[in-house]
N, C-alpha and C positions, 0 to 999 in steps of 0.2 A: 379627769372628767369633775364638769362642775358640780357641785356638793347637790344641787337642786335640778341636775341632768336629768334623774329619772322621778322625782318626785311628781310633775304636773305639766310643765309646760311640755313636755313631750321631745324636748332638744337635745340632743348625748351630743357631748364636744370632748374630745379626746386626743391623747399624745398619737397613739395609732390605731388602724381597724384593717384586718385579716379581710381584704375584700373575695379570695380566693388563691389557688395555686398560678393562673394567672396574673392577676394583679397583684397579687402581692400586701405587703402591709403598708398601707397609706398612712400619710403623717399628717399629724393637725388635722383632723377631722371633723365634721359637725353632720352628724343625723337626725333627720328630721322624721318621728313618729307620729303616724294618724290612722287611726279606727283600724291597730294592731298592725299594720304595715310600715314598711322602710319608706317616706313617701321620697326623701331626699337625703342623695349624699354630698356632702359636699368641702375642699379640701382650704382651709383657711390660713392665713398668710403670718398670722400668729399663733404660739402656743396654746394652748387651753389653759383658762386659768385652773390653779388648785393644782390635785398631788396629781399623776401622768397614770394614766389608765391605758390601756391594749383591749380592744374589743375585738370580741370572739362570736362568730355562731356558738349560740348553745349547744352546749353537749346533749348526746341522747344515752339512757341505760336501755339499753336494746331487747336485754334479758335479765329478769329479774323474776318473783314471786312476793312482792310484798312483803314477805316473813322476816320474825325475830332473826338476831345473830346466833350460830346453832353453837355456838360454843359453852353462852350464857347453858344450857340444856345437857353439857355433859359430852358433844357431838364434837369431838376431839381427835384427830389424826386417826383418822378412819375413812374408809374409801364411800362411795354414794351407796354403795348395796346396803352399808348395815348404818351409812349417815343417817339415810334418808327415814329408814326406822326409828332410829333413837330423837330424828327432829320431829317426831309425831305430838314428843311436850312442846314444840312450840304453836301448837294448833291453839290459831286465834281466840282468846278469851272475848274481843270485843273486834270486830272486823273491821270498821270505822276507825278507829284509834290506833290498829296494826297499820293498815294500809296509810292513812295521813303521816306515820311514824317514817315509813319507810319513804314515803312521794318526797316528804322532807328532805331528809338525809339526800336523798339525791340530788334535789335542787340546792343544798348547801355545795355539793359536787361539781355543780357548773351544767345541770340538767337541766332544759325544761321538756323533756317529752321520755315515757318512761313505757317500758310494757310488764305485764303483769299476767303470768303466766300462772293463773291459779289452780293452785294444785292439792292445798288443805284447806278445804273450805272449815268452816267454824261447826257446824250444826247445830249455830242457835237458831237459824232463820229458815227459812226457802232460798233456795239458791241466787235467783233473780232478785230477793230483797237484799242477799248478801252481795250479790256484784253493784243493786242501786247506791248501799254502803260505801262501798268500795269508789264507786264512782263520783259520789256525793264528797267522801274525801281529797280526790284530786278536784273535785272543782272548790275545795277550799282553799289546800295548797296553790292549786292557780296551772299548774303541770298538764299536759298534755299525754292522756291516759290510754295507752292500746291495750285491752282485755280480750285476754282468751279465755275463757274455763278450759282446764284440763280433763280428758277422758282416757280413764284405761276398763279393759274391757276384758284384759286376762294377767296371770301374772302378779298378782299383787302385793306374793312374797320372796320370791326368786322369781328368776328365768325358765322358770320350767312347774314340774311338778313338787310343789310344797312338802306334800305327805310326810315324809321322810325327817323332813325337821321338825315339824308338830309331832310327830309321832316321837320325837326323840325329846320331847319337854315334857315335864309335867303337866297332870291335868290343867296345873293352874296358869300357867304359865302359856300353855294351849288355847284357852281361854281368852287368855288377856290378849296373844296375836290377832289370834279370830276377828275377836268382838273391836280392833281397832284398825286392823285394814282389811279384813275378807267381805263384802260386798255384792251382790246379785250385779252381772254384768249388765251396764246398760244397753239397748239394742240402739242402735245407730243412727233410726229413725228420731228415737227419743231424745237423743244425744242433741242431733240437727234443730229438731223445735228446741229445744232449752235454748239452745245458743239464741233461736231466732226470738226465743221471748224476751234474752235479756238486753238482745241488739234494741227490741219493741222501749224498753224500760232506759237504756242509755247512753245508746249510739246517737251522735251529733256532731256537731264541726272540732268538738273538742277529745271527742271519746270514739275510738274505732276498734269495734267487736270481734273479733278473729276467732276460729277456728283453732282448740288447742291440745293435737291428740299428744299426750305425753311424751310418747316413745314409739320407734317401732318394737319393741319387747313388751311392750304394755297395751299394745292394739292389737288386734286379731286383721287378718287382712278385709274379711267383710268392711268396717270398721274405718278403717283407712281409705278403701275404696269409694264408702259411702262418703265421705268428706273431703276427696278428690274431687268425687262430681259434685256436690255442693257448690264447691268453692268453683268449679266452673261455671256452673248454673246462676250465680249468685254475686259472683267478683268478690265474696270474700276472704279474706287470707288465710294465711294458716302458717301458725305458727308451733315448733317441733324439736326435740331435744332429740338426733340425731350421732350414737356413734363416741358416747361421753367416754365412755369407762375400757379398758380390756374386755368388760366378760359380757359385757354388749355386742365386742366387735365379735366377741368366738359364737354369740348366740344368733348372733345375725347369719353368721357364715352357715351355721345349721341351718336353720329357719329358713332363708333363703338363697337356695345354692346357684339360684342364676344372678347372684347379684340385688344387695338390697338398694342400691342407689338405683342400678337398673330398674327393680321392678318397680320403685315410684315414680319415674321418668316413665316409665310405658303405662302405668295407671292413669298420669297424667295429673301426681300428685304433685310433681316439680313443675314450678312455671314463677313467674315475676312477684307473684303472689303469695310465695312460698319464704319463710324462712327457718331455716334449720341452728339449732344450739346446740354451738362447739364444735361435732364432727371433729372433735380430737382426733380420731384413729381410723380416718377417712383415708384412702389411698388413693394415686393419683389419678386414675380410670376415673374413679367417684368424682373428685372435683373436675375433671373436664366436663363429666353430664350435670354437674349444680350448677357452674359456669355457662355449661349451653342451654340451657332452658331459663336463665335467668333468676334463679334461685341465690338467695344469697346466706350466709354464714354470717352467727355473732358467737365471736370467742370469748371466754371469761378467763381470763390467765389468771386470776390469781383463785378463783375456782376451783382450777383446774389442779392449783400447786394443793390448797389446801384438802382435795378430796383425793391427791394422789393417782389424779385420772390419767398424766401424759401432757407433752407438750403438743401442739396442735399443731397441722403442715402449713400456719397462714400464709408464710412466705410463698411456698409453693403454689397455694391457691387463690392468691394475690397474681402469681406468675401466668398462671393460669387463668385467669379473667373472673373469679370470682369477686363478688361485693362483697367487703366484711363490715361488719359492724363490731360496736365493744359492749357488751354486758358486764353489767359487775355480777348479778347472779346473788346478791344477798351476802355474796362471802369475798370481799374486797381486802387487801391484803392486810389491812389491818381493821376488818369489818368493819368499818365507817362509812361503805357507800362511797367511796371518794373517787368517782367518775375521772376527774382530769390525771389521778396520780393512774387510777389505769387505763388508761389510754395512752401514758407513757410509757409503762411495761410492756402491752402490744407492742406498740414501735420500738423500742429495743430492743425486747426479746426477739422481735426477727426483719432486724432492719440489715440483715447482713452480718460478714466477718470481715476483717480487714480492709480493704477498699472498694468490697464489692458493696452496694448498695441495694435495698428492696424498696424502698421511696424515700423521698423528700416529707421533710415533717410539713409541706404546704399539703402534697399529694395524700400523705398520708389523712390530716387532720380533715383537706374534704372529702374522699373517697368512705371514711369511718362514719362521720356526720350524714354524709348523703342518704349511706348504705342503711343505718342507724333509722332515717325519718321515714326509709322507704318500708322499713320492719314494722316500724308503728303507725304508720299512716298519717303521717305530721305532712303538710302540704308544703312543696320546693324541697332544692338540694339540700337546704342550709346553709347558704351563701349571702354575703349579709352585701344587699344590694338593691337598688330603689326596685319596688315594687313589689320586694319579699316580705316575707312575716317576720316581724320583729320578734327574734326569737335570737338573743345575746346575752355573751355573758361578760363584764367588765373585770378584767386582772388588774390588780396594784402592780404596776407596773416597778416603781421607785421599789418597793419590799421584792419583787421578782432580781429588777437590775439594783440587789443592796449595795454592789460596791461601787459602780457607775464610772469605772478608770477610763474605759473606752467602747465608744458605740458596739454594739454588740445585736446581732439579728438578734427579737424577741420572740421569735418561735424555735429560737435555736432555747435561748434561754428557759423557754416556757417546758420545754420539751427535756431540758436536763435536770429541772428543777422546783417546776411548777407541782402544787397537791393543791387542796377546796383552800385550803387556809390562802392564797395571794386571791381566789372570787371574791370580790367586793360586792358585784349587785349578779341579781340574776333575772332576765325581762323574758317574757311569754307572749307573744301578741299581744305586744306594750302593755302589759301589766308587771311591775315590779315585784317578784316573787321571795327575795331575799335581798338585805341588803348588811353589808357589813358581818356577815355570818350569821344574821336573824332572818328567819323566815317569818317574814310578815302576816301569812292567813292563815297559819295556825301555832298555836302555842307547844313548840316543839318540848322544850324540857319537860312541861308539863303533860304532857301525852308521855312521854317515856317515861315521866315518874308514875303516871299512876295504871302504864301498861305491867311494870314492876311488879305491883302491887295483884294487878290479876292475875299476873302470873302465878306468882306466888301461894295465891287461895288457891289457882288451879291442879297444881302441882297434886295434892292427895289423892286427886282425879284418876293420876297416873304410876299411882303406887305399885300397880301390878307390872308394869313396863320397869320403872324403876330398880325396884325388889331384885325381877325377875333378870334384869339384862346380863348379868353374868353368865347364865346359863341360854340365854337366847342368841349374843350375839355369836359364841362359838360355833354355835349351829350351824349361823345361816355363811358365816365365814367357811365352816369345812362344806358346806353344799357348795360353794362356788369354787370351789379348791379341786372337790372331787366332779362337777359336773363341766366347768367352764375352759379347765385345761391350762390354768395360769393361775399362780398363789398372790 
């Protein structure tokens, strides 16, 4: 790509351009960008001047929470059920800074769109004001934002009666847990009104406000049914965790003997407006229902590894017709929000054994990006074509093809060794968001340095959880061993 290609003339020249599974990689191309769209794609008779670049549709981080990395707070080597309690230490000390840092890291990983399923507000301001700060961060970074305020109205500590856990703790630990996690359950109508208030504040061409039930174990039937009805009436999308952990599987089978996914289908919850994160423990008949109703799955491979959740049946989901997107979930393999590496891990882990293959590289890239854009409300399927949104990334092909011994399929190289270090530029709606590892809209290193200071200042306020954790964790773990039938 010419050095000035993305700086102002809106003409992009590259050695290759992935134009979708059908067209494959076009050689020596010139893209003309205008008004946030790809106006024209031409093949040139001569190679582009300067370093070799491979243009791809921009990636999508289809499930995230805009939070810090849990390891920095001691949330290590534990399942979600205790990890999520420990991660209260990562409550945002400044919503704008935390969101901007998370979004900027996603951009460095090659993303132009991101879902923020907002599970832990700061408590420093009203929820609509906090949502506005997150939208402001997205605008500064330049990323397309899907925002879903998570809601819970049951099971704040464990998936059932928490009295045995609290009763076994010293009074100081009990008070800590109640103060951090136990809240009056919101009424469905109040939650829906809050979502619409948020939408009136921040929704627009670059921001899609969604409904965000945290998960079936955390939402009552009246809440789930009200959300399903509201989505049908308004067309608002739904984003929810489902069957992420083995303990959630046991709970769901007990709470919904008719079948949790069957229940969701029966109440009208499942549709093309619905995205289900994880589905790690979904069964074949449940995958069939998800596919039949046009809902999509976001898989989060590294997060499932970090949290010992299991290996999701993604290849089977694909065979059964489920649309599958990829999310970083704030827990990429190296906790760096590298969406490109995450895409590779999903593709490699679920691509079959021996000579059997689940998908080609081109097919996987097409469907993952299209499903991700559907999950976030981003326009179009994410194919680089004339008239499509100018959401694209430029890969350093010289570095990717570092040996240059023989002509090699660039997509093959991408899935063999690609990571965020190979992403040279990220463009969203025609705007350059990142070049050569530097996010242009915000100062990411300065933001991260400020956040570290703020978190260190905030830690004394969590002294009860920090000091009491050695007593709290065994009690929560013991509850799940006793009540959820797996250790």
